[in-house]
C-alpha positions, 0 to 999 in steps of 0.5 A, a space after each residue: 748597362 750599369 750595376 745590377 741591384 738585387 732587392 725586394 720587389 715592390 708593388 711599383 715593380 710589378 708592371 715591369 716585372 710582368 713585361 720582363 716575365 713575358 719577354 723571358 718566357 716568350 724567348 724560351 718558348 721560341 727556342 724550345 718549340 717544335 717546328 709544327 707548333 704555333 709561334 708563341 705570342 705575347 700575353 694579352 692585356 687580360 693575361 698580363 693583369 692576371 699575372 700582376 694580380 697573382 704576383 701581388 698576392 704573393 707579395 702581399 702574403 710573403 713580401 720577403 720572398 719576392 725579389 727583383 734585379 734592377 739595372 738603371 731603373 729597368 727590371 732585368 730579372 725576378 724571383 717570386 716565391 711563397 713560404 707557407 708554414 713548412 712548404 716553400 714554393 717558387 712561383 716564377 723566376 726569370 732573367 731577360 734573355 739579353 741579360 742571361 749569363 751575367 750572374 743575375 739569375 744566380 744572385 736572384 736565386 741566392 736571395 730567394 732561397 736564403 730563408 730556405 737554407 736557414 729553415 729546419 724544413 726540407 726544401 722541394 725544388 724542381 731544377 728545370 735546367 742544367 744552369 740552375 744553381 747547385 742545391 746543398 746536399 741533404 736539403 732536397 725532398 723527393 715527393 712520391 707521385 702518390 704523396 697527396 693521396 696518402 695525406 687526404 
């Protein structure tokens, strides 16, 4: 393991980012599953292609919102988002299990969230774990459960 670079994602990174995503989420599912639940399985080839196609869509419409952490040519983590007018959306984010705890996730989140903190619009971010980076006060938007019904 050498120096990890965080840089914008390219189309060429997508297959390796998909593999990193699969490994990362399989590991999380294995750690979090109940004994009565089936053992998680890797993505099928069709599901992997679908993941790559979906992330290519995000890359096409918001290339500045798609980041990858690369170490020695290998993808160690990824953060893929989309900015739609006044809404920012984190599509997926992860760091390989053996690379977690080294600050890679923090660097990815700083890169992907950078434009959000500079925008005048509120940021909607659902923090999934205690280890996620802190969100600056006053920048979160809580959305009521019936919000979509009110705006139809």
